[in-house]
ZAMARGU-4260 file (C-alpha; in steps of 0.2 Angstrom, whole numbers, plus 5000, padded with zeros to 4 digits):
<rodrens>
0) 5076/5280/4996 | 5064/5294/4992 | 5055/5309/4999 | 5040/5317/4990 | 5047/5335/4988
5) 5060/5335/4983 | 5063/5317/4977 | 5080/5310/4980 | 5089/5294/4983 | 5104/5291/4994
10) 5120/5284/4986 | 5134/5278/4998 | 5151/5270/4999 | 5164/5266/5012 | 5183/5263/5009
15) 5197/5257/5021 | 5215/5254/5018 | 5229/5249/5030 | 5241/5262/5022 | 5259/5259/5026
20) 5256/5254/5044 | 5259/5237/5051 | 5242/5236/5058 | 5224/5242/5053 | 5218/5252/5068
25) 5205/5262/5058 | 5187/5256/5058 | 5172/5263/5047 | 5154/5259/5046 | 5139/5264/5036
30) 5122/5258/5043 | 5104/5261/5037 | 5092/5262/5051 | 5083/5246/5054 | 5065/5254/5054
35) 5066/5271/5046 | 5069/5274/5027 | 5080/5288/5023 | 5090/5287/5039 | 5108/5281/5041
40) 5123/5282/5052 | 5141/5284/5046 | 5155/5282/5058 | 5174/5283/5057 | 5186/5278/5072
45) 5205/5280/5071 | 5212/5269/5085 | 5228/5272/5093 | 5239/5262/5106 | 5249/5246/5105
50) 5248/5232/5092 | 5230/5228/5096 | 5225/5242/5108 | 5220/5254/5094 | 5209/5241/5085
55) 5201/5237/5101 | 5197/5255/5104 | 5190/5258/5086 | 5180/5242/5087 | 5172/5248/5103
60) 5166/5264/5094 | 5158/5254/5080 | 5150/5242/5093 | 5143/5256/5103 | 5137/5266/5088
65) 5128/5250/5081 | 5119/5247/5098 | 5113/5265/5101 | 5108/5268/5083 | 5097/5252/5082
70) 5088/5259/5098 | 5086/5276/5091 | 5069/5282/5085 | 5070/5296/5072 | 5057/5309/5075
75) 5056/5305/5093 | 5074/5304/5100 | 5087/5318/5099 | 5100/5313/5086 | 5113/5324/5093
80) 5111/5317/5110 | 5112/5300/5104 | 5128/5303/5095 | 5135/5311/5111 | 5131/5296/5120
85) 5139/5285/5107 | 5155/5295/5110 | 5154/5295/5129 | 5149/5277/5131 | 5163/5271/5119
90) 5175/5282/5129 | 5170/5273/5146 | 5172/5256/5138 | 5189/5260/5130 | 5195/5265/5147
95) 5188/5249/5155 | 5198/5239/5141 | 5214/5248/5146 | 5212/5242/5164 | 5212/5224/5158
100) 5226/5226/5146 | 5244/5233/5145 | 5240/5244/5130 | 5234/5261/5131 | 5219/5261/5119
105) 5212/5278/5112 | 5201/5282/5097 | 5195/5297/5088 | 5176/5297/5082 | 5169/5306/5068
110) 5152/5303/5061 | 5134/5309/5056 | 5116/5303/5056 | 5107/5308/5041 | 5089/5310/5046
115) 5073/5309/5035 | 5068/5327/5029 | 5086/5331/5023 | 5093/5335/5040 | 5109/5328/5049
120) 5118/5328/5065 | 5136/5327/5067 | 5149/5322/5081 | 5168/5322/5082 | 5181/5320/5095
125) 5200/5320/5090 | 5206/5324/5072 | 5195/5313/5061 | 5183/5324/5052 | 5165/5326/5044
130) 5163/5337/5029 | 5147/5344/5021 | 5150/5347/5002 | 5138/5356/4990 | 5145/5354/4972
135) 5163/5360/4972 | 5161/5369/4988 | 5164/5364/5006 | 5149/5370/5017 | 5156/5364/5033
140) 5169/5354/5041 | 5171/5349/5060 | 5185/5357/5070 | 5199/5345/5076 | 5204/5343/5094
145) 5222/5345/5090 | 5237/5356/5095 | 5238/5364/5077 | 5220/5367/5077 | 5222/5377/5093
150) 5236/5387/5085 | 5225/5391/5070 | 5211/5396/5082 | 5223/5408/5091 | 5229/5415/5074
155) 5247/5408/5076 | 5245/5397/5061 | 5236/5397/5044 | 5226/5381/5039 | 5240/5377/5026
160) 5254/5379/5039 | 5244/5368/5051 | 5243/5354/5038 | 5262/5353/5036 | 5266/5357/5054
165) 5278/5343/5063 | 5265/5342/5077 | 5250/5340/5066 | 5246/5323/5073 | 5246/5329/5091
170) 5229/5328/5099 | 5222/5338/5113 | 5208/5326/5116 | 5200/5309/5110 | 5191/5294/5117
175) 5200/5283/5130 | 5210/5297/5138 | 5211/5300/5156 | 5202/5316/5156 | 5184/5318/5149
180) 5185/5319/5130 | 5179/5334/5120 | 5164/5329/5111 | 5157/5342/5098 | 5140/5340/5090
185) 5131/5351/5077 | 5115/5350/5067 | 5114/5353/5048 | 5096/5359/5044 | 5099/5365/5026
190) 5104/5350/5016 | 5099/5350/4998 | 5098/5337/4984 | 5115/5336/4977 | 5124/5338/4994
195) 5136/5325/5001 | 5142/5321/5018 | 5158/5312/5021 | 5168/5307/5037 | 5186/5301/5036
200) 5202/5299/5046 | 5217/5310/5045 | 5226/5297/5034 | 5214/5304/5020 | 5210/5322/5023
205) 5229/5326/5026 | 5233/5325/5008 | 5219/5335/5000 | 5211/5352/4999 | 5193/5353/5002
210) 5190/5358/4984 | 5199/5342/4978 | 5188/5331/4989 | 5172/5340/4984 | 5176/5339/4965
215) 5180/5321/4966 | 5163/5318/4975 | 5154/5328/4963 | 5161/5320/4947 | 5161/5302/4952
220) 5150/5289/4960 | 5153/5287/4979 | 5162/5271/4976 | 5173/5278/4963 | 5176/5294/4973
225) 5181/5284/4989 | 5192/5273/4979 | 5200/5288/4970 | 5203/5297/4987 | 5211/5282/4994
230) 5223/5279/4979 | 5228/5297/4978 | 5231/5298/4997 | 5242/5283/4995 | 5252/5290/4981
235) 5254/5307/4990 | 5260/5298/5006 | 5276/5292/4997 | 5277/5276/5008 | 5273/5284/5024
240) 5255/5284/5025 | 5243/5281/5040 | 5228/5270/5040 | 5214/5277/5029 | 5195/5276/5031
245) 5180/5285/5023 | 5161/5284/5023 | 5152/5294/5011 | 5133/5298/5008 | 5127/5308/4993
250) 5109/5314/4991 | 5106/5312/4973 | 5091/5318/4963 | 5079/5305/4955 | 5078/5310/4937
</rodrens>
């Protein structure tokens, strides 16, 4: 995919692994827009609840995202509002699924729409994340809706302490909950050729510093980088790893 000034192409990859769990409840998707070149949607959903409840919830996030993205018109529609609607509509459908089943399905959502003109809009609810990397540096990451993130915000924990806290997986909000989920959106207006956007579940990011992730993404192809991140996270989990999912898009120069 190209743009006249500057010229670039999009390189992308996804990766998913069951980890050490009995069931795969993560889902990941990377979708080019059906009508707009240079526009793509990346989504990660980390499902929770029963043997099949979590997978039903994450499947619903993917289905809702696909349906709304196919109707989305870049340049006319508000991308942030579209992403917010994906989260809220998936939340309602997950709650309806819970009424008809014994499970209590829930899911995180984290994703982004890359728009023509080197812009992006980001959404998240729960503790799956979106990262914006530039070379070896992290320019942005989404803020988790979690107990330890709240402690960090209150100055009671450092980021390093939060990563190793015994309640690091306790969420304060996600899709499918009884109360309205927190849905955060933001716009990135300053993307540059060479930048990368990545969304992933906590089964991935829990085991890396931002610099480690950025360095891998900078030095390898997206497919190699996502495979490397999955492999290293599996090693560092020492047999106790969660489901893992990643979607990565890098804006590469055309030489």
